[in-house]
C-alpha positions in Angstrom: 156.0 62.6 -105.8 153.6 59.6 -105.5 149.5 60.0 -106.7 147.1 59.0 -103.7 145.6 56.2 -104.4 141.6 57.2 -105.0 140.3 53.2 -103.0 141.1 52.7 -99.9 139.2 49.9 -97.4 139.7 49.3 -94.1 139.5 46.2 -92.6 137.4 44.8 -89.4 136.2 41.3 -88.1 132.5 40.8 -87.4 131.5 37.0 -85.8 134.3 35.2 -87.7 134.2 37.0 -90.8 136.5 39.6 -92.3 134.4 42.4 -93.4 135.9 45.4 -95.6 134.9 48.8 -96.3 135.8 50.2 -98.9 135.7 54.4 -99.9 136.6 56.4 -102.8 136.1 55.3 -106.5 136.0 51.8 -108.4 137.7 52.5 -111.8 139.8 50.9 -114.4 142.5 52.3 -112.3 141.8 50.8 -108.7 139.9 47.4 -110.1 142.9 45.5 -109.3 143.4 46.8 -106.2 140.1 46.1 -104.4 140.2 42.2 -106.3 143.4 41.9 -104.6 142.5 43.4 -101.3 139.7 40.9 -101.3 141.7 37.3 -102.3 144.3 38.9 -99.2 141.6 39.0 -97.1 140.8 35.6 -98.1 143.6 33.6 -97.5 143.2 34.0 -94.0 141.0 31.8 -94.3 138.2 33.8 -92.4 134.2 32.2 -92.4 133.4 34.8 -95.0 134.6 38.2 -97.0 132.1 40.4 -96.4 132.8 43.6 -98.8 131.0 46.8 -98.1 131.0 48.8 -100.9 128.1 51.0 -99.5 130.2 54.3 -99.7 131.6 53.5 -102.8 131.5 55.8 -105.9 131.0 53.3 -109.1 131.2 55.7 -112.4 130.7 52.3 -114.9 129.0 50.2 -113.8 130.6 47.3 -115.3 133.4 47.8 -112.9 131.2 45.5 -110.7 132.7 42.9 -112.2 136.0 43.2 -109.8 133.3 41.0 -107.6 132.5 38.6 -109.7 136.4 37.9 -110.5 137.8 38.1 -106.7 134.9 35.1 -105.9 136.1 32.6 -109.0 139.8 33.3 -107.5 138.3 32.6 -104.4 136.2 29.7 -105.0 139.2 28.0 -106.5 141.5 28.1 -102.9 140.6 28.3 -99.9 136.9 28.2 -100.9 136.0 31.3 -99.0 132.0 32.9 -99.3 132.6 36.0 -100.4 128.7 38.7 -99.7 128.1 42.0 -100.6 126.6 44.8 -98.8 125.5 48.2 -100.3 123.4 50.4 -98.6 121.6 51.5 -101.3 118.8 51.3 -103.8 120.5 52.2 -107.1 123.8 50.2 -106.0 122.1 47.0 -105.8 119.8 47.5 -109.1 122.9 47.9 -110.6 124.7 44.5 -109.6 121.9 43.1 -110.1 121.8 44.6 -113.8 125.5 43.4 -114.6 124.1 39.9 -113.1 126.6 40.1 -110.1 124.0 39.0 -107.4 124.1 34.8 -109.7 127.3 34.9 -107.9 128.0 37.3 -105.0 125.2 37.2 -102.2 124.6 41.1 -102.0 122.9 42.5 -98.6 121.3 45.7 -97.9 123.5 45.9 -94.3 126.0 44.4 -92.5 124.1 42.5 -89.7 122.0 40.7 -92.6 124.4 39.5 -94.3 125.8 38.3 -91.2 122.8 36.6 -90.0 123.2 34.8 -93.1 126.6 33.4 -92.9 125.9 29.8 -91.6 123.3 28.7 -94.0 125.9 30.4 -96.8 128.5 28.8 -95.5 126.6 25.0 -95.5 125.5 25.6 -99.7 129.4 26.8 -100.6 130.2 23.4 -100.1 128.1 22.0 -103.0 130.7 22.0 -105.3 132.7 19.9 -106.8 136.0 21.3 -109.6 138.5 19.9 -111.7 141.4 20.2 -114.0 140.3 18.3 -117.2 142.8 16.6 -119.7 144.1 17.3 -122.4 142.7 15.7 -125.9 139.9 14.2 -127.0 139.2 12.1 -123.6 138.8 16.2 -121.9 134.6 16.5 -122.8 134.3 12.6 -122.3 136.1 13.0 -118.4 134.1 16.5 -117.8 130.7 14.6 -118.5 131.6 11.7 -116.2 132.3 14.4 -113.6 129.3 16.0 -113.5 127.3 12.9 -114.3 128.8 11.4 -110.6 128.5 14.6 -108.9 124.6 15.6 -109.8 123.8 12.4 -109.1 125.2 12.3 -105.4 123.5 15.4 -105.0 120.3 14.6 -106.0 120.2 16.5 -109.3 119.7 13.3 -111.3 117.0 15.4 -113.2 119.3 17.7 -114.6 122.5 15.5 -115.4 121.4 15.1 -119.8 121.2 19.2 -120.2 124.2 19.6 -118.2 126.4 17.1 -119.8 125.8 18.7 -123.1 126.2 22.5 -121.7 129.6 20.9 -120.4 130.7 19.4 -123.5 130.1 22.5 -124.9 132.4 25.1 -122.8 135.1 22.4 -122.4 134.7 21.7 -127.0 134.9 25.6 -126.4 138.1 26.3 -124.4 139.8 24.4 -127.1 138.8 25.9 -130.0 139.5 29.0 -129.6 142.3 28.6 -126.5 145.7 26.9 -125.9 144.6 26.8 -122.4 143.4 23.6 -120.2 140.1 23.9 -119.2 139.2 24.2 -115.4 135.2 22.2 -115.0 133.7 23.8 -111.7 129.6 22.8 -110.5 127.9 24.4 -108.0 124.4 23.2 -106.6 122.0 25.8 -104.5 118.9 24.7 -104.4 117.4 23.2 -107.4 120.0 25.3 -109.6 122.6 23.7 -110.6 125.6 26.0 -112.4 128.6 24.4 -114.3 132.0 26.3 -115.3 134.5 26.5 -117.5 138.0 28.7 -116.7 141.0 29.4 -119.3 144.3 31.0 -119.5 142.4 33.1 -122.2 141.7 36.9 -121.4 139.6 37.3 -125.3 135.3 37.2 -124.1 133.6 34.5 -125.4 131.2 35.4 -128.1 128.3 33.2 -130.1 129.1 33.0 -133.9 126.1 34.0 -136.2 125.6 31.2 -138.8 124.4 31.8 -142.8 120.1 31.8 -141.9 120.0 28.8 -144.0 122.3 26.6 -141.9 120.3 25.5 -138.9 123.2 23.9 -136.7 123.9 25.6 -133.7 127.3 26.8 -132.7 128.8 26.4 -129.5 128.0 29.6 -127.3 124.3 29.3 -129.2 123.9 25.9 -127.9 124.8 26.5 -123.7 122.5 29.9 -124.1 119.4 27.6 -125.8 119.7 25.3 -123.0 120.5 27.3 -119.7 118.7 29.2 -118.1 121.0 32.2 -118.8 124.5 32.2 -118.8 127.7 34.5 -119.3 131.5 34.9 -118.0 133.7 37.0 -115.9 137.7 37.8 -115.8 139.9 35.8 -113.5 143.7 37.1 -112.6 144.8 34.6 -115.2 141.5 34.4 -118.0 138.4 34.1 -117.4 135.3 32.1 -116.5 132.2 31.2 -118.4 129.5 29.7 -116.3 125.5 28.7 -117.2 123.1 27.8 -114.5 120.4 25.2 -114.8 117.3 25.4 -113.5 115.1 22.4 -115.3 
């Protein structure tokens, strides 16, 4: 006999946005269902997808990573903003601790989320992405793209740091995977975010060197130059990101 899903999602519309209201449990058995539901809603190209998780029970807060995973898939195409509504403080605190609000705007009510749609849509357009070539030219091409994009956005002061971070993230893909990197750069206010996606699901890790070896490994360099960095799983691999404000 079929087992009833522990997760239920209802769909509604509000001011051009698709609102998804989740009820039930988010865990390893329902993670993919919620992610795919968000992505499917975005494929209809609404103004935004608003995910209301106020009624959702989340035994392990690490499961909130489904929200960033869905957001990254949607940001590639059709480039629809994803917002989260959580009506209780413990849930919003957990989202913040997991770093979800760095990528997905979190609101305490549906009204608040809808009120900010115009500004969010405008800001989300300041993003560029490109698939990089393989081989020695890849990192150089990535640096050229980052320089061009940041200059166009008036973020020229961040170009030197962004070029180094981009190089390390791209070279890390070639060093540890067989993937072709996908570069994405996003600008929000005074903060830029550099992301590099690949098709490996293996979590990135900083390699600890001998204490007498003063050279920095790739991710040590990224951590030293960026305000914060991290990674998020995706449908076909992962995305490693770093934010720069100075």
